[in-house]
VMD Tcl script that draws the C-alpha trace (Angstrom):
set ca {
  {81.59 103.37 73.82}
  {78.98 100.65 73.97}
  {78.55 96.91 73.75}
  {77.24 95.18 70.68}
  {75.33 91.91 70.73}
  {76.93 88.54 69.93}
  {75.10 87.88 66.66}
  {76.33 86.39 63.41}
  {77.23 88.99 60.80}
  {75.31 87.51 57.92}
  {75.55 90.47 55.54}
  {78.09 90.62 52.73}
  {79.93 93.89 53.22}
  {82.28 93.88 50.25}
  {84.35 96.67 48.67}
  {82.69 98.61 45.87}
  {83.52 96.97 42.54}
  {84.99 99.84 40.57}
  {88.40 101.27 39.79}
  {89.82 104.06 41.97}
  {92.72 106.37 41.21}
  {94.12 106.17 44.77}
  {93.26 105.39 48.39}
  {91.68 108.84 48.83}
  {88.97 107.82 46.31}
  {87.87 104.79 48.33}
  {84.76 105.02 50.54}
  {85.68 106.07 54.14}
  {85.19 102.59 55.65}
  {87.33 100.98 52.91}
  {90.28 103.29 53.54}
  {89.79 103.40 57.35}
  {92.80 101.25 58.13}
  {95.05 103.09 55.67}
  {94.14 106.42 57.22}
  {94.62 105.31 60.80}
  {97.87 103.51 59.99}
  {99.29 106.77 58.69}
  {98.39 108.58 61.92}
  {99.81 105.80 64.09}
  {103.07 105.67 62.16}
  {103.47 109.46 62.19}
  {102.88 109.41 65.97}
  {105.81 107.01 66.44}
  {103.66 104.31 68.02}
  {105.33 101.52 66.05}
  {108.81 102.34 67.36}
  {110.40 99.55 69.42}
  {110.77 100.00 73.20}
  {113.67 97.71 74.18}
  {114.03 99.43 77.57}
  {110.49 98.41 78.55}
  {110.95 94.75 77.61}
  {114.35 94.69 79.33}
  {112.65 95.81 82.56}
  {109.86 93.25 82.18}
  {112.37 90.48 81.48}
  {114.46 91.49 84.50}
  {111.40 91.51 86.77}
  {110.39 88.02 85.59}
  {113.97 86.75 86.07}
  {113.96 88.09 89.65}
  {110.64 86.31 90.19}
  {112.05 83.00 89.00}
  {115.10 83.52 91.18}
  {112.86 84.06 94.20}
  {110.85 80.92 93.41}
  {113.99 78.79 93.08}
  {115.38 80.16 96.35}
  {112.07 79.59 98.13}
  {111.80 76.06 96.73}
  {115.22 75.16 98.10}
  {114.69 76.77 101.51}
  {111.20 75.36 102.13}
  {112.15 71.74 101.50}
  {109.44 69.17 102.22}
  {106.63 71.58 103.07}
  {103.12 72.05 101.75}
  {103.97 75.75 101.51}
  {105.68 74.66 98.31}
  {102.26 74.92 96.67}
  {102.60 78.70 96.98}
  {105.80 78.46 94.98}
  {103.94 76.34 92.42}
  {101.24 78.99 92.08}
  {103.85 81.71 91.65}
  {105.52 79.66 88.91}
  {102.18 79.34 87.10}
  {101.95 83.14 87.07}
  {105.54 83.59 85.92}
  {105.22 81.05 83.10}
  {102.17 82.96 81.87}
  {104.09 86.24 81.95}
  {106.84 84.61 79.87}
  {104.15 83.39 77.45}
  {103.05 87.02 77.04}
  {106.62 87.98 76.13}
  {106.88 85.09 73.68}
  {103.60 86.25 72.11}
  {104.96 89.78 71.73}
  {108.25 88.61 70.25}
  {106.34 86.46 67.75}
  {104.45 89.60 66.68}
  {107.76 91.48 66.13}
  {107.01 93.86 68.99}
  {110.30 93.61 70.88}
  {113.18 93.84 68.37}
  {113.61 95.53 65.02}
  {115.07 92.31 63.59}
  {112.53 89.71 62.56}
  {115.07 86.91 63.03}
  {115.85 88.03 66.57}
  {112.15 88.19 67.44}
  {111.61 84.67 66.08}
  {114.59 83.33 67.97}
  {113.54 84.87 71.29}
  {109.90 83.80 70.83}
  {111.01 80.21 70.17}
  {113.34 80.12 73.18}
  {110.80 81.66 75.55}
  {107.94 79.52 74.27}
  {109.71 76.17 74.14}
  {112.56 76.32 76.64}
  {110.73 78.19 79.41}
  {106.95 77.92 78.96}
  {107.06 74.41 77.46}
  {104.86 75.12 74.43}
  {105.67 74.53 70.77}
  {106.32 77.87 69.10}
  {105.64 76.52 65.59}
  {102.25 75.10 66.68}
  {101.22 78.31 68.38}
  {102.49 80.56 65.57}
  {100.50 78.71 62.91}
  {97.34 78.70 64.99}
  {97.62 82.31 66.12}
  {98.40 83.64 62.64}
  {95.19 82.09 61.32}
  {93.27 83.63 64.19}
  {94.61 87.12 63.48}
  {93.78 86.83 59.79}
  {90.16 85.82 60.43}
  {89.08 86.49 64.04}
  {85.76 84.84 64.94}
  {85.15 83.73 61.34}
  {83.50 80.34 61.02}
  {85.74 77.65 59.46}
  {88.69 80.07 59.47}
  {89.49 80.97 63.08}
  {90.95 77.98 64.98}
  {90.11 79.68 68.28}
  {86.38 79.05 67.82}
  {86.77 75.44 66.74}
  {85.41 72.94 69.22}
  {87.84 71.64 71.85}
  {85.71 70.40 74.77}
  {84.05 73.85 74.78}
  {81.70 74.64 71.88}
  {81.72 78.24 70.63}
  {79.13 77.77 67.87}
  {75.53 76.51 68.07}
  {76.08 73.87 65.39}
  {79.07 72.42 67.28}
  {77.10 72.33 70.52}
  {74.20 70.55 68.80}
  {76.56 67.80 67.59}
  {78.07 67.14 71.03}
  {77.68 63.59 72.28}
  {78.43 61.61 75.43}
  {80.46 63.32 78.15}
  {81.11 66.34 75.97}
  {77.36 66.85 75.59}
  {76.97 66.83 79.38}
  {79.74 69.44 79.64}
  {78.38 71.54 76.79}
  {74.96 71.89 78.44}
  {76.55 73.84 81.29}
  {79.78 74.93 79.63}
  {79.48 78.56 80.69}
  {79.54 77.69 84.39}
  {82.18 75.01 83.79}
  {84.45 77.24 81.69}
  {86.76 78.45 84.44}
  {86.93 75.09 86.26}
  {87.86 73.48 82.93}
  {90.68 76.00 82.50}
  {92.53 74.25 85.33}
  {93.27 71.55 82.75}
  {94.21 73.98 79.97}
  {97.89 74.12 80.96}
  {98.19 70.37 80.55}
  {96.20 70.58 77.31}
  {98.59 73.18 75.84}
  {101.58 70.92 76.54}
  {99.70 67.98 74.99}
  {98.80 69.89 71.83}
  {102.40 71.05 71.45}
  {103.78 67.52 71.59}
  {101.02 66.24 69.33}
  {101.99 68.87 66.75}
  {105.70 68.09 66.92}
  {105.22 64.32 66.66}
  {102.64 64.53 63.88}
  {103.44 63.48 60.34}
  {104.20 66.18 57.83}
  {106.74 69.00 57.76}
  {107.28 71.01 60.94}
  {109.77 73.87 60.86}
  {112.40 73.44 63.57}
  {110.85 70.19 64.79}
  {113.99 68.72 66.38}
  {115.14 72.04 67.78}
  {111.83 72.49 69.53}
  {111.73 68.90 70.77}
  {115.24 69.34 72.16}
  {114.23 72.55 73.96}
  {111.12 70.91 75.40}
  {113.13 67.91 76.60}
  {115.64 70.16 78.37}
  {112.87 72.32 79.83}
  {110.88 69.45 81.34}
  {114.03 67.75 82.61}
  {115.32 70.88 84.35}
  {111.89 71.57 85.82}
  {110.56 68.13 86.75}
  {113.68 66.35 88.01}
  {114.27 68.69 91.02}
  {110.55 68.64 91.88}
  {110.31 64.86 91.99}
  {113.80 64.43 93.42}
  {113.48 66.84 96.35}
  {109.79 66.45 97.24}
  {107.79 63.39 98.35}
  {105.89 61.81 95.46}
  {102.43 63.03 96.52}
  {103.69 66.54 97.22}
  {105.52 66.60 93.88}
  {102.35 65.73 91.96}
  {100.41 68.33 93.96}
  {103.10 70.90 93.14}
  {102.86 70.11 89.44}
  {99.06 70.10 89.54}
  {98.84 73.54 91.17}
  {101.39 75.04 88.77}
  {99.54 73.70 85.72}
  {96.15 74.76 87.08}
  {97.27 78.33 87.79}
  {98.99 78.53 84.40}
  {95.90 77.27 82.58}
  {93.45 79.54 84.40}
  {95.68 82.59 84.00}
  {96.21 81.95 80.28}
  {92.53 81.29 79.64}
  {91.37 84.23 81.75}
  {93.69 86.53 79.77}
  {92.67 85.38 76.29}
  {88.95 84.58 76.78}
  {87.69 88.18 77.26}
  {89.15 89.26 73.92}
  {86.72 87.67 71.43}
  {84.34 85.25 73.16}
  {80.82 86.62 73.03}
  {81.68 89.05 70.25}
  {80.08 88.83 66.77}
  {80.82 85.65 64.82}
  {81.38 86.17 61.10}
  {79.62 83.86 58.68}
  {81.91 81.82 56.36}
  {80.80 83.69 53.22}
  {80.65 87.21 54.72}
  {82.96 89.92 53.37}
  {84.29 92.61 55.68}
  {86.93 95.30 55.30}
  {90.01 94.81 57.50}
  {89.22 97.65 59.93}
  {85.62 96.57 60.58}
  {86.56 92.90 60.85}
  {89.21 93.47 63.49}
  {87.32 96.07 65.53}
  {83.88 94.42 65.53}
  {85.16 91.03 66.68}
  {87.46 92.31 69.46}
  {86.76 93.52 72.97}
  {88.97 95.72 75.13}
  {89.22 95.41 78.90}
  {89.39 98.67 80.84}
  {91.60 99.25 83.87}
  {94.62 101.11 82.60}
  {98.14 100.15 83.65}
  {97.19 97.38 86.08}
  {95.14 95.56 83.40}
  {98.03 95.97 80.96}
  {100.45 94.32 83.39}
  {97.97 91.64 84.39}
  {97.10 90.67 80.81}
  {100.37 91.41 79.03}
  {98.78 94.10 76.85}
  {95.95 91.81 75.71}
  {93.49 94.18 77.38}
  {94.00 96.43 74.31}
  {92.76 93.70 71.99}
  {91.26 96.03 69.37}
  {94.53 97.92 68.94}
  {96.56 94.71 69.05}
  {94.53 93.22 66.20}
  {94.83 96.35 64.11}
  {98.57 96.73 64.78}
  {99.96 93.32 65.88}
  {103.57 94.61 65.85}
  {102.88 97.58 68.14}
  {104.87 97.41 71.42}
  {102.86 97.12 74.60}
  {103.67 100.61 76.00}
  {102.13 102.34 72.95}
  {98.76 100.56 72.95}
  {97.08 103.02 75.33}
  {97.86 105.99 73.08}
  {96.76 104.05 70.00}
  {93.43 103.39 71.72}
  {92.57 107.10 71.65}
  {93.26 107.27 67.90}
  {91.20 104.14 67.17}
  {88.25 105.35 69.27}
  {88.18 108.63 67.36}
  {88.22 106.77 64.03}
  {85.39 104.49 65.20}
  {83.29 107.50 66.23}
  {83.86 109.14 62.87}
  {82.85 106.02 60.92}
  {80.16 104.89 63.38}
  {81.91 101.54 63.96}
  {81.07 100.02 67.39}
  {84.07 100.04 69.75}
  {83.64 97.63 72.66}
  {85.34 98.11 76.00}
  {84.19 96.83 79.37}
  {85.53 95.85 82.79}
  {87.37 92.59 83.37}
  {84.61 91.11 85.52}
  {81.91 92.21 83.12}
  {83.82 90.57 80.26}
  {83.86 87.28 82.19}
  {80.11 87.55 82.77}
  {79.60 88.09 79.03}
  {81.76 85.05 78.19}
  {79.89 82.81 80.66}
  {76.47 83.99 79.40}
  {77.52 83.48 75.78}
  {78.83 79.96 76.36}
  {75.67 79.03 78.29}
  {73.53 80.33 75.42}
  {75.52 78.28 72.90}
  {75.27 75.27 75.23}
  {71.48 75.36 74.95}
  {71.87 73.71 71.54}
  {73.16 70.57 73.27}
  {70.07 70.22 75.44}
  {67.09 68.00 74.63}
  {64.41 70.28 73.14}
  {61.71 67.88 74.39}
  {63.01 67.72 77.95}
  {60.36 68.72 80.47}
  {61.73 71.15 83.10}
  {59.42 69.72 85.82}
  {60.49 66.14 85.10}
  {64.14 67.24 85.09}
  {63.76 68.79 88.52}
  {62.37 65.51 89.90}
  {65.21 63.55 88.30}
  {67.76 65.79 90.03}
  {65.92 65.34 93.30}
}
mol new
graphics top color blue
foreach p $ca { graphics top sphere $p radius 0.5 }
foreach p [lrange $ca 0 end-1] q [lrange $ca 1 end] { graphics top cylinder $p $q radius 0.2 }
display resetview
């Protein structure tokens, strides 16, 4: 296993233009996903594991129960900020479950998965399921592809050189040092996710389940915010909310950022087979069971992108099958530690941020200006 550089895949790697009698006649790389899918299915790795998700759900419910009890018992105390931090962690864990339900990982019934994902996402996490589902589906179809993947579109942070070069005003100042500012900026990501959800639901145009989702969000924020502002002094209540949102934003960002940031970016006109596209643009995070619990299975990003409906407990076994296929076909398989992945993300964002700097700026003059 080895790392590959974060360069744009400019080549056009298209399927051979001729007629084949069956999948066995395709070149190895073209039938790679078909072959590995057969092995995965025969190994039973796509079977649902309701017992696992029942245990995870029960553990999260116990955590919420503990937070509610602690909130009531502590009263007007700054120790409430510990409860706020714990809630930020729990909301993120629920977001992981909503993500898995949306991918049909939990139940055999698609309708049941959709229903649970919508309830968890809207009524508990406070995010619009329809907004996230649309955005995330486009990401899975074209990970790290320019003009196709919404996750590399500019939103304060620039992930492409051309976006960084166009930054102006305050955003230009941020972009110049965006790698170092990435994690501090994530403290605002929780608030940003709520904002984007409401913006989506109030936008013009058709939105599936618009009023259902708005109703769930209204109930969620009422049940959550009223006790906080009713039982705590105003300043403490805002601090409570700020800590919860900051922890939620950092945890969410720190779980999703290592997966693709700093991996190859695919040019808009490039053609890649499904297997190569998903494997080359994804990065796994090592660590075993603790990383799986910490990141909700997102540490197995390569396997998740190849088999989005695979339950979390089966991803580790699927990893072994995918690695063997990658070795056979000489396709780079990237896996690194959590901390190393963060270092890669920061370095990548700083490199992209160079495009926002003045090419005629003199380093010596700049040092005097700072002094």
